[in-house]
N, C-alpha and C positions, 0 to 999 in steps of 0.2 A: 503494500500499501505505498503510495506518497501523499502525504498529507502535510499541506502547506497552510500556515493561520499568519494572516496580517495585522498589525497593531499600528494605529496611528490616530493622531488627534484628528478630530473633524476638520475635512479640509486640506488635507495632508496628499491626499492624490491616490487615498485606497483603491477608489472605485475605476479608475484608469488599471490599476494592476489586476483588479477584476476584469476588466474588458479581455486584456491580455490572456490572464489565463484562460477562460472561456475558448478564446480562439486556440489555444494548445490543448483544448480538450478537457479541461478542469471540469468538476461538477464543483458548482459555488455554493455555498450557503452563507447567507449574511446575516451574523447576529442580530442586528440593528432590525432586520424585518421582523424577527421572533417580537422585538420591545414594540416596535409599530403596529404589528397584529392585534397583540396585547390591549395595546392604548385604542386600537380601532374595537376591539372586541368591548371594551367598555363604552364604547358610545364617547370618547371624547375626540375632540378635534386633534389633528396631527399637527400640534405646536411643539417647538420646542420643552416649553414649560410642563406639558402633559406627557412628553414622552421621557422626559428627565423624571419625573417623579415616579410613574408608574416602574421605570427602571432601579430607580431608588427604593420603592415599598417591595418590590419583587426581594431585590437585594437583603433588606432587611427581615422580612418574613421568613425566606428561604436558603439565606446565605450568598456570600459575595460569587460564588460559581454558579449560581441558579442559571442564568441564561448557559452557559457550558453545559448544564446536566441537560438543556431542554434541547440543546444541539446534536450532543452526542447521538442520539437514534436517526437522526437525520443523513449520516454518514454512513452512505451504503454503496459509494463508488470506490474504486482503487485508486482514482486519482481525484483528491476531493482539497478544495481551498475552501478555509473558513476564514471569511471575512469581517473584522473588526473585534478583535480580542481587544476586551477591556482592563483586564488587569492579571496580576501574576496568580492569584487562587483560578482564574480561569486557565490559564496557561498551564498551571500545575495538574489541573483536573484531565486536562485533554493528554497531557504526556503521561498521566498514571494510567488513562484505559487505554490511550493508542500507541504508547509507548514512544518510538521515532517519529518525529515531525520537524518541519522547518519554519522557523518564524521568521517573518520579514517585516521589520520596521520601515514605517514609513515618516520622515520627519521635512517640517517644513516650518519656519518661521511664524510665528502670529499675526503679523502685517500680511504677509503673504498668502496665509489662510484664512483670515478676514476679509481680503478683498476676493478671493476665490467662493467663500460663503456667501458674500453681498451679491455677487452675480451668479449663483448657482439656482436662487428661487426655490430650494426645496422647501417646504411648509415648517420642517423643524430647526432651518438654517437661522441663528441669530443674527439680526439686523444691526441691532445698536452695539457700539463696542461695550457697553455696561453688559447686555445681555451675553455676547460673545465670550468675555472674560469669566462671567458667572459660570458658562457651559463650561469652560477650559477647567476652572477650579473644580466642578462636578466630576468632569471625566478624569482629572488628576487623583482626586478621593478614591475613585474606584480601583486604583492602583498602576493605571496605564503608562505610567512613568517606569516604574518597576519592570512591566513586561516590556516595554522599547527597550530598556537596558539590555534585557536577556536575548535581544533580537541575533539570529545566525545572521542576517544578511542588513546593513540598512541603507536605505535608499534616501539619498538626500534632493528633494524636491523644489528647488527655488528656480528650475529654469524653464524652457519651455516643455508645453505636453509632450512634442516627439523626444526630447531628451528623458521624459519620465518613460515613455513607452519604451525608447530602446533599452533602459537601463532595466527596466521589467521584465522584459524579454530575454534580456542577458540573463539576469538572476533565476528566473523559472526554469529557462531550457538547461541551466546548469544543475538545477535540483533534478531535473528527469533526466540527464545524463548519468 
């Protein structure tokens, strides 16, 4: 089994890595989709405040690795990318359950990420600087910085989209070899 997990702050470029992975035949599971689906099940608008609250509530109720526990049964393909690990607890659970995996960290500066999120226009993207930094603080509380520090590959995404795509392609192909 080839299992790849991505970790990175919102707006760092994980979606581009997902697109490259799909093109290389990876089955992709987006952890954020599970949180968004739970938010929709509760009939709440898909805005950052609600999604963050649901993510927190579930972690407080069931433990920090609850979203990883919910992802595990979805990993059914021999070549899978799990997108959006949010902390070292989740990473530890994945390693315990699956054994060998490759963690790809994606990093971009806050200014770069804020600019991207402002242009992306997804309902849960923070539009004000205050909301953006509040979201970052929430993500960091989940342990995302610890997971980033454990990355097997780090992609720094401060250049063009094509540079990110080229680097992601290079990293993913090296994992497959």
